DSSP file (Angstrom, degrees, kcal/mol; ACC not computed):
  #  RESIDUE AA STRUCTURE BP1 BP2  ACC     N-H-->O    O-->H-N    N-H-->O    O-->H-N    TCO  KAPPA ALPHA  PHI   PSI    X-CA   Y-CA   Z-CA
    1    1 A M              0   0    0      0, 0.0    21,-0.6     0, 0.0     2,-0.3   0.000 360.0 360.0 360.0 129.9  -14.7  -10.5   39.4
    2    2 A K  E     -a   22   0A   0     40,-0.5    42,-2.7    19,-0.1     2,-0.3  -0.840 360.0-162.6-111.6 149.6  -12.4  -13.1   41.0
    3    3 A F  E     -ab  23  44A   0     19,-2.7    21,-2.8    -2,-0.3     2,-0.4  -0.840  17.0-156.9-126.4 159.9  -13.3  -15.5   43.8
    4    4 A I  E     -ab  24  45A   0     40,-2.3    42,-3.1    -2,-0.3     2,-0.4  -0.978  21.2-153.2-136.8 128.6  -11.7  -17.8   46.3
    5    5 A A  E     -ab  25  46A   0     19,-2.5    21,-0.5    -2,-0.4    42,-0.2  -0.796  10.2-127.9-104.8 140.7  -13.8  -20.6   47.7
    6    6 A D    >   -     0   0    0     40,-2.3     3,-2.3    -2,-0.4    21,-0.1  -0.282  41.8 -87.2 -79.9 175.1  -13.4  -22.3   51.1
    7    7 A V  G >  S+     0   0    0     22,-0.3     3,-0.6     1,-0.3    -1,-0.1   0.710 123.4  59.7 -53.5 -29.9  -13.2  -26.0   51.6
    8    8 A M  G 3  S+     0   0    0      1,-0.2    -1,-0.3     2,-0.1     3,-0.2   0.539  97.9  61.5 -79.6  -7.8  -16.9  -26.6   51.7
    9    9 A L  G <>  +     0   0    0     -3,-2.3     4,-2.3    37,-0.2    -1,-0.2  -0.137  56.0 124.6-120.2  38.2  -17.6  -25.1   48.2
   10   10 A G  H <> S+     0   0    0     -3,-0.6     4,-1.9     2,-0.2    -1,-0.2   0.890  79.4  48.9 -62.3 -42.6  -15.6  -27.3   45.8
   11   11 A R  H  > S+     0   0    0     -3,-0.2     4,-2.3     2,-0.2    -1,-0.2   0.891 111.0  50.0 -66.0 -38.8  -18.7  -28.1   43.7
   12   12 A L  H  > S+     0   0    0      2,-0.2     4,-2.9     1,-0.2     5,-0.3   0.928 107.9  54.1 -62.5 -44.7  -19.6  -24.4   43.5
   13   13 A A  H  X S+     0   0    0     -4,-2.3     4,-2.1     1,-0.2    -2,-0.2   0.902 109.2  48.3 -55.7 -43.1  -16.1  -23.6   42.4
   14   14 A K  H  X S+     0   0    0     -4,-1.9     4,-2.0     2,-0.2    -1,-0.2   0.941 112.4  47.9 -62.7 -48.9  -16.2  -26.1   39.5
   15   15 A R  H  X S+     0   0    0     -4,-2.3     4,-1.2     1,-0.2    -2,-0.2   0.904 112.2  49.3 -63.1 -40.5  -19.6  -24.8   38.4
   16   16 A L  H  <>S+     0   0    0     -4,-2.9     5,-2.3     1,-0.2     4,-0.4   0.906 108.2  53.5 -65.3 -38.6  -18.4  -21.2   38.5
   17   17 A R  H ><5S+     0   0    0     -4,-2.1     3,-1.4    -5,-0.3    74,-0.7   0.885 103.2  57.3 -62.8 -37.0  -15.3  -22.0   36.6
   18   18 A L  H 3<5S+     0   0    0     -4,-2.0    71,-2.6     1,-0.3    -1,-0.2   0.808 104.3  52.6 -66.9 -25.1  -17.5  -23.6   33.8
   19   19 A L  T 3<5S-     0   0    0     -4,-1.2    68,-1.6    -3,-0.4    -1,-0.3   0.525 128.7-100.4 -83.0  -6.0  -19.3  -20.2   33.5
   20   20 A G  T < 5S+     0   0    0     -3,-1.4     2,-0.2    -4,-0.4    -3,-0.2   0.487  74.0 140.7 105.7   6.1  -15.9  -18.5   33.1
   21   21 A F      < -     0   0    0     -5,-2.3     2,-1.0    -8,-0.1    -1,-0.3  -0.589  56.3-119.8 -85.6 147.9  -15.2  -17.1   36.5
   22   22 A D  E     +a    2   0A   0    -21,-0.6   -19,-2.7    -2,-0.2     2,-0.6  -0.761  41.6 175.1 -81.7 102.1  -11.7  -17.2   38.0
   23   23 A V  E     -a    3   0A   0     -2,-1.0     2,-0.5   -21,-0.2   -19,-0.2  -0.928  21.9-153.6-123.1 113.8  -12.2  -19.2   41.2
   24   24 A L  E     +a    4   0A   0    -21,-2.8   -19,-2.5    -2,-0.6     2,-0.4  -0.694  24.3 168.0 -79.3 122.8   -9.3  -20.2   43.4
   25   25 A Y  E     +a    5   0A   0     -2,-0.5     2,-0.4   -21,-0.2   -19,-0.1  -0.969   8.7 163.9-142.8 121.4  -10.1  -23.4   45.2
   26   26 A V    >   -     0   0    0    -21,-0.5     3,-2.1    -2,-0.4   -19,-0.1  -0.939  29.0-147.9-137.3 111.1   -7.5  -25.4   47.1
   27   27 A R  T 3  S+     0   0    0     -2,-0.4   -20,-0.1     1,-0.3    -1,-0.1   0.745  94.6  55.3 -54.1 -27.2   -8.9  -27.9   49.7
   28   28 A T  T 3  S+     0   0    0     -3,-0.1    -1,-0.3     2,-0.0     2,-0.2   0.476  77.1 114.4 -92.2   1.8   -5.9  -27.5   52.0
   29   29 A L    <   -     0   0    0     -3,-2.1   -22,-0.3     4,-0.1     2,-0.1  -0.517  55.3-148.0 -69.4 133.8   -6.1  -23.8   52.5
   30   30 A N     >  -     0   0    0     -2,-0.2     4,-2.3   -24,-0.1     5,-0.1  -0.430  33.4 -94.2 -89.2 176.1   -6.9  -22.8   56.0
   31   31 A N  H  > S+     0   0    0      1,-0.2     4,-2.6     2,-0.2     5,-0.2   0.852 124.6  53.4 -58.2 -39.2   -8.9  -19.6   56.9
   32   32 A N  H  > S+     0   0    0      1,-0.2     4,-2.5     2,-0.2    -1,-0.2   0.919 110.8  46.7 -64.5 -44.1   -5.8  -17.4   57.4
   33   33 A E  H  > S+     0   0    0      2,-0.2     4,-2.7     1,-0.2     5,-0.2   0.886 110.8  52.4 -67.2 -39.2   -4.5  -18.5   53.9
   34   34 A I  H  X S+     0   0    0     -4,-2.3     4,-2.4     2,-0.2    -2,-0.2   0.959 112.3  46.1 -60.2 -50.7   -7.9  -17.8   52.3
   35   35 A I  H  X S+     0   0    0     -4,-2.6     4,-2.2     1,-0.2     5,-0.2   0.917 112.7  49.5 -59.0 -43.8   -8.0  -14.3   53.8
   36   36 A R  H  X S+     0   0    0     -4,-2.5     4,-2.7     1,-0.2    -1,-0.2   0.937 113.2  44.9 -62.2 -46.3   -4.4  -13.6   52.8
   37   37 A L  H  X S+     0   0    0     -4,-2.7     4,-2.5     1,-0.2    -1,-0.2   0.869 110.5  56.3 -68.9 -33.0   -4.9  -14.7   49.2
   38   38 A S  H  X>S+     0   0    0     -4,-2.4     5,-1.8    -5,-0.2     4,-0.7   0.904 112.6  40.9 -59.1 -43.2   -8.2  -12.8   49.0
   39   39 A L  H  <5S+     0   0    0     -4,-2.2     3,-0.3    -5,-0.2    -2,-0.2   0.913 117.7  47.4 -76.0 -41.2   -6.5   -9.5   50.0
   40   40 A E  H  <5S+     0   0    0     -4,-2.7    -2,-0.2    -5,-0.2    -1,-0.2   0.844 123.2  31.1 -65.4 -36.1   -3.5  -10.1   47.9
   41   41 A Q  H  <5S-     0   0    0     -4,-2.5    -1,-0.2    -5,-0.2    -2,-0.2   0.286 105.8-116.9-110.4   8.6   -5.3  -11.1   44.7
   42   42 A D  T  <5 +     0   0    0     -4,-0.7   -40,-0.5    -3,-0.3     2,-0.4   0.958  59.4 158.8  53.6  58.0   -8.5   -8.9   45.2
   43   43 A R      < -     0   0    0     -5,-1.8     2,-0.5    -6,-0.2   -40,-0.3  -0.895  43.5-125.5-113.4 143.5  -10.7  -12.0   45.4
   44   44 A V  E     -b    3   0A   0    -42,-2.7   -40,-2.3    -2,-0.4     2,-0.4  -0.744  30.2-125.6 -82.8 126.9  -14.2  -12.2   46.9
   45   45 A I  E     -bc   4  61A   0     15,-2.4    17,-3.0    -2,-0.5     2,-0.6  -0.606  17.6-158.2 -75.0 124.9  -14.3  -15.0   49.5
   46   46 A L  E     +bc   5  62A   0    -42,-3.1   -40,-2.3    -2,-0.4     2,-0.3  -0.937  30.1 160.0-102.6 122.5  -17.1  -17.5   49.0
   47   47 A T  E     - c   0  63A   0     15,-1.8    17,-3.1    -2,-0.6   -42,-0.0  -0.986  48.5-170.9-147.3 150.8  -17.8  -19.3   52.2
   48   48 A R        +     0   0    0     -2,-0.3     2,-0.7    15,-0.2    15,-0.1   0.114  69.4 105.6-115.1  12.2  -20.3  -21.3   54.3
   49   49 A D     >  -     0   0    0      1,-0.2     4,-2.6     2,-0.0     3,-0.3  -0.841  53.8-165.7-101.7 105.9  -18.1  -20.9   57.3
   50   50 A M  H  > S+     0   0    0     -2,-0.7     4,-1.8     1,-0.2    -1,-0.2   0.888  90.7  56.0 -61.4 -38.2  -19.6  -18.3   59.8
   51   51 A A  H  4 S+     0   0    0      1,-0.2     4,-0.4     2,-0.2    -1,-0.2   0.883 110.7  44.6 -61.9 -37.1  -16.3  -18.1   61.7
   52   52 A L  H >4 S+     0   0    0     -3,-0.3     3,-1.3     1,-0.2    -2,-0.2   0.924 112.4  50.4 -71.0 -44.9  -14.6  -17.1   58.5
   53   53 A S  H 3< S+     0   0    0     -4,-2.6    -2,-0.2     1,-0.3    -1,-0.2   0.743 106.6  57.1 -68.6 -20.3  -17.2  -14.6   57.4
   54   54 A D  T 3< S+     0   0    0     -4,-1.8    -1,-0.3    -5,-0.2    -2,-0.2   0.570  80.6 107.3 -85.9  -7.6  -17.1  -12.9   60.8
   55   55 A R  S X  S-     0   0    0     -3,-1.3     3,-2.0    -4,-0.4    -3,-0.0  -0.544  72.6-132.0 -71.2 128.5  -13.4  -12.2   60.7
   56   56 A P  G >  S+     0   0    0      0, 0.0     3,-1.1     0, 0.0    -1,-0.1   0.859 105.6  51.6 -48.5 -44.4  -12.7   -8.4   60.1
   57   57 A L  G 3  S+     0   0    0      1,-0.3     3,-0.3     2,-0.1    -2,-0.1   0.614 102.1  62.6 -72.9  -7.9  -10.2   -9.0   57.4
   58   58 A A  G <   +     0   0    0     -3,-2.0    -1,-0.3     1,-0.2    -3,-0.1   0.005  62.2 121.9-103.0  27.4  -12.6  -11.2   55.5
   59   59 A E    <   +     0   0    0     -3,-1.1     2,-1.8     1,-0.2    -1,-0.2   0.777  58.7  76.1 -65.4 -22.9  -15.2   -8.5   54.9
   60   60 A N  S    S+     0   0    0     -3,-0.3   -15,-2.4   -17,-0.1     2,-0.3  -0.578  80.9 115.5 -81.6  72.3  -15.0   -9.0   51.2
   61   61 A H  E     -c   45   0A   0     -2,-1.8     2,-0.4   -17,-0.2   -15,-0.2  -0.913  59.3-142.9-141.0 164.4  -17.0  -12.1   51.3
   62   62 A L  E     -c   46   0A   0    -17,-3.0   -15,-1.8    -2,-0.3     2,-0.6  -0.961  21.7-143.1-128.3 112.3  -20.3  -13.7   50.2
   63   63 A F  E     -c   47   0A   0     -2,-0.4     2,-0.5   -17,-0.2   -15,-0.2  -0.661  17.0-139.4 -78.1 119.2  -21.8  -16.1   52.7
   64   64 A I        -     0   0    0    -17,-3.1     8,-0.1    -2,-0.6    -1,-0.0  -0.677  17.6-170.6 -83.3 122.4  -23.4  -18.9   50.7
   65   65 A K        +     0   0    0     -2,-0.5    -1,-0.2     6,-0.1     2,-0.1   0.866  56.1  67.8 -85.5 -38.5  -26.8  -19.8   52.3
   66   66 A S        -     0   0    0      2,-0.1    -2,-0.0     1,-0.1     9,-0.0  -0.453  58.5-151.3 -92.7 157.6  -27.7  -23.0   50.5
   67   67 A D  S    S+     0   0    0     -2,-0.1     2,-0.4     4,-0.0    -1,-0.1   0.572  77.8  91.7 -89.2 -14.0  -26.4  -26.6   50.6
   68   68 A L  S  > S-     0   0    0      1,-0.1     4,-2.1     2,-0.0     3,-0.2  -0.713  72.5-143.9 -89.9 127.7  -27.6  -27.1   47.0
   69   69 A V  H  > S+     0   0    0     -2,-0.4     4,-2.5     1,-0.2     5,-0.2   0.871  97.8  54.0 -59.8 -41.5  -25.1  -26.3   44.3
   70   70 A Q  H  > S+     0   0    0      1,-0.2     4,-2.2     2,-0.2    -1,-0.2   0.881 110.8  47.0 -61.8 -38.5  -27.6  -24.9   41.8
   71   71 A E  H  > S+     0   0    0     -3,-0.2     4,-2.3     2,-0.2    -1,-0.2   0.853 110.3  53.7 -69.4 -35.3  -28.9  -22.5   44.4
   72   72 A Q  H  X S+     0   0    0     -4,-2.1     4,-2.2     2,-0.2    -2,-0.2   0.906 109.1  47.8 -63.1 -44.4  -25.3  -21.6   45.3
   73   73 A V  H  X S+     0   0    0     -4,-2.5     4,-2.8     2,-0.2     5,-0.2   0.943 112.2  50.1 -59.6 -50.6  -24.6  -20.7   41.6
   74   74 A E  H  X S+     0   0    0     -4,-2.2     4,-1.8     1,-0.2    -2,-0.2   0.888 108.7  51.5 -59.4 -40.3  -27.8  -18.7   41.4
   75   75 A Q  H  X S+     0   0    0     -4,-2.3     4,-1.0     2,-0.2    -1,-0.2   0.945 112.2  47.2 -64.4 -46.2  -26.9  -16.7   44.6
   76   76 A V  H >X S+     0   0    0     -4,-2.2     4,-1.5     1,-0.2     3,-1.4   0.966 111.5  49.6 -58.4 -50.3  -23.4  -15.9   43.2
   77   77 A L  H 3< S+     0   0    0     -4,-2.8    -1,-0.2     1,-0.3    -2,-0.2   0.815 105.8  57.5 -62.8 -27.0  -24.8  -14.8   39.9
   78   78 A L  H 3< S+     0   0    0     -4,-1.8    -1,-0.3    -5,-0.2    -2,-0.2   0.744 109.4  46.0 -72.4 -20.8  -27.4  -12.6   41.6
   79   79 A T  H << S+     0   0    0     -3,-1.4    -2,-0.2    -4,-1.0    -1,-0.2   0.682  92.3  92.3 -94.0 -18.3  -24.5  -10.7   43.4
   80   80 A V  S  < S-     0   0    0     -4,-1.5     4,-0.0    -5,-0.1     0, 0.0  -0.588  94.3 -99.7 -75.1 131.7  -22.3  -10.3   40.2
   81   81 A P    >   -     0   0    0      0, 0.0     3,-2.0     0, 0.0    -1,-0.1  -0.235  30.6-123.8 -52.4 138.8  -23.0   -7.0   38.4
   82   82 A L  T 3  S+     0   0    0      1,-0.3    -2,-0.1    -4,-0.1    68,-0.1   0.794 108.9  61.2 -59.0 -30.3  -25.4   -7.7   35.5
   83   83 A E  T 3  S+     0   0    0      2,-0.1    -1,-0.3     0, 0.0    -3,-0.0   0.574  75.8 109.3 -73.7  -7.6  -22.9   -6.1   33.0
   84   84 A T  S <  S-     0   0    0     -3,-2.0     2,-0.2     1,-0.1    -4,-0.0  -0.583  72.2-132.8 -71.0 119.4  -20.3   -8.8   33.9
   85   85 A P        -     0   0    0      0, 0.0     2,-0.3     0, 0.0    -2,-0.1  -0.529  10.2-133.4 -76.0 137.7  -20.1  -10.9   30.8
   86   86 A L        -     0   0    0     -2,-0.2   -66,-0.2     1,-0.1   -67,-0.0  -0.693  15.9-167.2 -82.6 142.4  -20.2  -14.7   31.3
   87   87 A N    >   -     0   0    0    -68,-1.6     3,-0.8    -2,-0.3     4,-0.2  -0.510  13.0-158.9-126.6  64.3  -17.7  -16.6   29.3
   88   88 A P  T 3  S+     0   0    0      0, 0.0   -69,-0.3     0, 0.0   -70,-0.1  -0.063  70.7  12.2 -51.3 145.4  -18.7  -20.2   29.5
   89   89 A L  T 3  S+     0   0    0    -71,-2.6   -71,-0.1   -72,-0.1   -70,-0.1   0.832  88.8 113.5  55.3  39.2  -16.1  -22.8   28.9
   90   90 A S  S <  S+     0   0    0     -3,-0.8     9,-2.3   -73,-0.4     2,-0.3   0.554  71.5  51.3-106.6 -13.6  -13.2  -20.5   29.1
   91   91 A R  B    S-D   98   0B   0    -74,-0.7     2,-0.3     7,-0.3     7,-0.2  -0.928  87.2-108.7-124.9 146.9  -11.7  -22.1   32.3
   92   92 A C     >  -     0   0    0      5,-2.8     4,-1.6    -2,-0.3   -74,-0.0  -0.563  21.6-143.2 -70.4 129.8  -10.8  -25.6   33.3
   93   93 A S  T  4 S+     0   0    0     -2,-0.3   -76,-0.1     1,-0.2    -1,-0.1   0.735  99.7  36.3 -67.4 -19.6  -13.3  -26.8   36.0
   94   94 A E  T  4 S+     0   0    0      3,-0.1    -1,-0.2   -77,-0.1    -2,-0.0   0.884 130.6  24.7 -94.1 -52.1  -10.4  -28.7   37.8
   95   95 A C  T  4 S-     0   0    0      2,-0.1    -2,-0.1   -71,-0.0   -70,-0.1   0.712  86.0-134.9 -93.8 -24.6   -7.4  -26.4   37.3
   96   96 A N     <  +     0   0    0     -4,-1.6    -3,-0.1     1,-0.3     3,-0.1   0.410  59.3 138.4  76.4   0.2   -8.9  -23.0   36.8
   97   97 A D        -     0   0    0      1,-0.1    -5,-2.8    -6,-0.1    -1,-0.3  -0.319  64.4 -96.9 -69.5 156.5   -6.5  -22.4   33.9
   98   98 A L  B     -D   91   0B   0     -7,-0.2    -7,-0.3    -3,-0.1     2,-0.2  -0.576  43.5-120.1 -74.0 144.0   -7.7  -20.8   30.7
   99   99 A L        -     0   0    0     -9,-2.3     2,-0.4    -2,-0.2    26,-0.2  -0.523  17.7-141.2 -88.3 149.3   -8.7  -23.3   28.0
  100  100 A D  E     -E  124   0C   0     24,-2.9    24,-2.5    -2,-0.2     2,-0.3  -0.869  17.9-120.3-108.3 142.4   -7.1  -23.5   24.6
  101  101 A R  E     -E  123   0C   0     -2,-0.4     2,-0.3    22,-0.2    22,-0.2  -0.584  34.0-167.0 -74.6 139.4   -9.0  -24.3   21.4
  102  102 A I  E     -E  122   0C   0     20,-2.1    20,-0.6    -2,-0.3     5,-0.1  -0.928  29.6 -87.0-128.9 159.0   -7.8  -27.4   19.6
  103  103 A L    >   -     0   0    0     -2,-0.3     3,-1.2     1,-0.1     4,-0.5  -0.328  32.1-129.2 -64.3 138.4   -8.3  -28.8   16.3
  104  104 A R  G >  S+     0   0    0      1,-0.3     3,-1.5    16,-0.2     4,-0.4   0.863 107.6  58.7 -56.8 -38.3  -11.4  -31.0   15.9
  105  105 A E  G >  S+     0   0    0      1,-0.2     3,-0.9     2,-0.2     4,-0.3   0.799  94.4  66.4 -62.1 -28.8   -9.4  -33.8   14.3
  106  106 A E  G <  S+     0   0    0     -3,-1.2    -1,-0.2     1,-0.2    -2,-0.2   0.696 104.9  43.1 -65.4 -20.5   -7.1  -34.0   17.4
  107  107 A V  G X> S+     0   0    0     -3,-1.5     3,-2.6    -4,-0.5     4,-1.3   0.405  76.9 110.2-108.6   4.0  -10.0  -35.3   19.6
  108  108 A R  T <4 S+     0   0    0     -3,-0.9     3,-0.3    -4,-0.4     8,-0.1   0.860  91.1  32.1 -44.7 -49.4  -11.5  -37.8   17.2
  109  109 A D  T 34 S+     0   0    0     -4,-0.3    -1,-0.3     1,-0.2    -2,-0.1   0.284 115.4  61.9 -93.4   7.4  -10.4  -40.8   19.3
  110  110 A L  T <4 S+     0   0    0     -3,-2.6    -2,-0.2     2,-0.1    -1,-0.2   0.544  99.4  48.9-115.0  -8.2  -10.7  -39.0   22.6
  111  111 A V  S  < S-     0   0    0     -4,-1.3     5,-0.0    -3,-0.3    -1,-0.0  -0.867  98.5 -80.7-124.0 160.5  -14.4  -38.1   22.8
  112  112 A P    >>  -     0   0    0      0, 0.0     4,-2.5     0, 0.0     3,-0.6  -0.297  43.4-116.1 -58.5 145.0  -17.5  -40.2   22.3
  113  113 A H  H 3> S+     0   0    0      1,-0.3     4,-2.6     2,-0.2     5,-0.2   0.866 114.5  52.0 -49.7 -43.5  -18.4  -40.7   18.6
  114  114 A H  H 3> S+     0   0    0      2,-0.2     4,-1.5     1,-0.2    -1,-0.3   0.860 108.8  51.2 -67.0 -32.6  -21.7  -38.8   18.9
  115  115 A V  H X> S+     0   0    0     -3,-0.6     4,-1.9     2,-0.2     3,-0.5   0.972 110.3  48.2 -63.8 -55.1  -19.9  -35.8   20.5
  116  116 A F  H 3< S+     0   0    0     -4,-2.5    -2,-0.2     1,-0.2    -1,-0.2   0.893 114.4  47.9 -54.8 -41.5  -17.3  -35.7   17.7
  117  117 A E  H 3< S+     0   0    0     -4,-2.6    -1,-0.2    -5,-0.2    -2,-0.2   0.815 119.4  37.4 -67.8 -31.1  -20.2  -35.8   15.1
  118  118 A N  H << S+     0   0    0     -4,-1.5     2,-0.4    -3,-0.5    -2,-0.2   0.548 107.0  69.0-103.0 -12.5  -22.3  -33.2   16.7
  119  119 A Q     <  -     0   0    0     -4,-1.9     3,-0.1     1,-0.1    16,-0.0  -0.857  43.5-178.8-115.7 145.7  -19.7  -30.6   18.0
  120  120 A E        +     0   0    0     -2,-0.4     2,-0.5     1,-0.2   -16,-0.2   0.748  69.7  60.9-105.2 -36.4  -17.4  -28.3   16.0
  121  121 A V        +     0   0    0     13,-0.1    13,-0.6   -18,-0.1     2,-0.4  -0.852  58.3 178.3-106.9 123.5  -15.5  -26.6   18.8
  122  122 A F  E     -EF 102 133C   0    -20,-0.6   -20,-2.1    -2,-0.5     2,-0.3  -0.923   6.2-166.5-120.2 145.1  -13.2  -28.5   21.3
  123  123 A L  E     -EF 101 132C   0      9,-2.8     9,-2.7    -2,-0.4     2,-0.4  -0.932   1.3-160.5-129.3 157.3  -11.1  -27.0   24.1
  124  124 A R  E     -EF 100 131C   0    -24,-2.5   -24,-2.9    -2,-0.3     7,-0.2  -0.998  22.3-121.8-139.3 142.2   -8.3  -28.4   26.2
  125  125 A C     >  -     0   0    0      5,-2.0     4,-1.4    -2,-0.4   -26,-0.1  -0.659  17.5-148.3 -75.5 129.9   -6.8  -27.5   29.5
  126  126 A P  T  4 S+     0   0    0      0, 0.0    -1,-0.1     0, 0.0   -27,-0.1   0.714  94.3  45.1 -72.7 -17.1   -3.1  -26.9   29.0
  127  127 A R  T  4 S+     0   0    0      3,-0.1    -2,-0.0     1,-0.0    -3,-0.0   0.903 130.9  13.4 -92.4 -48.8   -2.3  -28.2   32.6
  128  128 A C  T  4 S-     0   0    0      2,-0.1    -1,-0.0     0, 0.0     0, 0.0   0.486  90.9-128.1-111.9  -2.0   -4.4  -31.4   33.0
  129  129 A N     <  +     0   0    0     -4,-1.4     2,-0.1     1,-0.2     0, 0.0   0.583  48.7 160.9  66.1  13.3   -5.4  -32.0   29.3
  130  130 A R        -     0   0    0     -6,-0.1    -5,-2.0     1,-0.1     2,-0.3  -0.403  33.3-131.9 -62.3 139.2   -9.1  -32.3   30.2
  131  131 A L  E     -F  124   0C   0     -7,-0.2     2,-0.3   -21,-0.1    -7,-0.2  -0.727  24.0-175.2 -96.6 146.2  -11.3  -31.8   27.2
  132  132 A Y  E     +F  123   0C   0     -9,-2.7    -9,-2.8    -2,-0.3     2,-0.3  -0.957   8.0 175.0-135.8 151.5  -14.4  -29.6   26.9
  133  133 A W  E     -F  122   0C   0     -2,-0.3     2,-1.7   -11,-0.2   -11,-0.1  -0.959  47.5 -86.6-147.0 165.5  -17.1  -28.9   24.3
  134  134 A H        +     0   0    0    -13,-0.6   -14,-0.1    -2,-0.3     2,-0.1  -0.545  56.5 168.2 -80.7  86.7  -20.2  -26.8   24.4
  135  135 A G     >  -     0   0    0     -2,-1.7     4,-0.7     1,-0.1     3,-0.1  -0.212  47.8-104.7 -81.1-178.7  -22.8  -29.1   25.8
  136  136 A T  H  > S+     0   0    0      1,-0.2     4,-2.3     2,-0.1     5,-0.2   0.754 107.7  71.4 -83.8 -23.9  -26.2  -27.9   26.9
  137  137 A H  H  > S+     0   0    0      1,-0.2     4,-1.9     2,-0.2    -1,-0.2   0.897  99.1  46.6 -64.6 -41.3  -25.6  -28.1   30.7
  138  138 A V  H  > S+     0   0    0      1,-0.2     4,-2.2     2,-0.2    -1,-0.2   0.938 113.9  48.2 -64.3 -49.5  -23.2  -25.1   30.8
  139  139 A M  H  X S+     0   0    0     -4,-0.7     4,-2.7     1,-0.2    -1,-0.2   0.854 108.4  53.7 -62.8 -35.6  -25.5  -22.9   28.7
  140  140 A R  H  X S+     0   0    0     -4,-2.3     4,-2.6     1,-0.2     5,-0.3   0.910 109.5  50.1 -67.1 -39.9  -28.6  -23.8   30.8
  141  141 A M  H  X S+     0   0    0     -4,-1.9     4,-2.1    -5,-0.2    -2,-0.2   0.923 112.9  45.3 -61.6 -42.3  -26.7  -22.7   34.0
  142  142 A A  H  X S+     0   0    0     -4,-2.2     4,-2.3     1,-0.2    -2,-0.2   0.938 116.1  45.0 -67.2 -45.1  -25.7  -19.5   32.4
  143  143 A I  H  X S+     0   0    0     -4,-2.7     4,-2.1     2,-0.2    -2,-0.2   0.928 114.3  48.0 -67.3 -43.4  -29.2  -18.7   31.0
  144  144 A L  H  X S+     0   0    0     -4,-2.6     4,-2.0     2,-0.2    -1,-0.2   0.906 113.1  49.0 -61.8 -42.9  -31.1  -19.7   34.2
  145  145 A G  H  X S+     0   0    0     -4,-2.1     4,-2.0    -5,-0.3    -2,-0.2   0.914 112.7  46.9 -65.2 -42.5  -28.7  -17.5   36.3
  146  146 A R  H  X S+     0   0    0     -4,-2.3     4,-2.7    -5,-0.2     5,-0.2   0.850 109.5  53.7 -71.8 -33.0  -29.0  -14.5   34.1
  147  147 A K  H  X S+     0   0    0     -4,-2.1     4,-2.1     2,-0.2    -1,-0.2   0.925 110.9  46.1 -63.0 -42.5  -32.8  -14.8   33.9
  148  148 A K  H  X S+     0   0    0     -4,-2.0     4,-1.8     2,-0.2    -2,-0.2   0.853 113.6  49.6 -69.0 -34.7  -33.0  -14.8   37.7
  149  149 A Q  H  X S+     0   0    0     -4,-2.0     4,-1.8    -5,-0.2    -2,-0.2   0.924 111.7  47.3 -68.2 -41.0  -30.6  -11.9   37.9
  150  150 A T  H  X S+     0   0    0     -4,-2.7     4,-0.6     1,-0.2    -2,-0.2   0.871 111.8  51.3 -68.1 -35.4  -32.5   -9.8   35.3
  151  151 A A  H >< S+     0   0    0     -4,-2.1     3,-0.6    -5,-0.2    -1,-0.2   0.888 109.6  49.8 -68.2 -36.7  -35.8  -10.6   37.1
  152  152 A K  H 3< S+     0   0    0     -4,-1.8    -1,-0.2     1,-0.2    -2,-0.2   0.854 111.8  48.1 -69.6 -33.8  -34.3   -9.5   40.5
  153  153 A N  H 3<        0   0    0     -4,-1.8    -1,-0.2     1,-0.2    -2,-0.2   0.509 360.0 360.0 -84.9  -5.7  -33.0   -6.2   38.9
  154  154 A S    <<        0   0    0     -4,-0.6    -1,-0.2    -3,-0.6    -2,-0.1   0.466 360.0 360.0 -82.8 360.0  -36.3   -5.4   37.2
């Protein structure tokens, strides 16, 4: 499932990308452009804008109810089919590009010493060169979201 987020949902877009979702987010897109891209690329519109959600061509949308980003993530995860696999740390939280695995030795001087000592797998965005590793925050988001989704479907 692919998404496009409106200007009010930048933090949500970043969190969903960390969970592996393809989320298009460009702060400068207006509502017409969001609808056009949603239709062209088969993306679900994530919005907090009632005017956008009421537009007939924007029927493939999810109106985000909360102002709190963790509740927003949970709402999205509750709408995604349970069989949809999460793929944490497969996308850059900034660029949305797929991450590449890099050799551990390449990051020795680029990450904190304790991270280098405790992590085996490192990833890098090919566009912005941002580095990633499997910390606990992404896994907690994924586990919490899936637990709530499973509970809802029980």
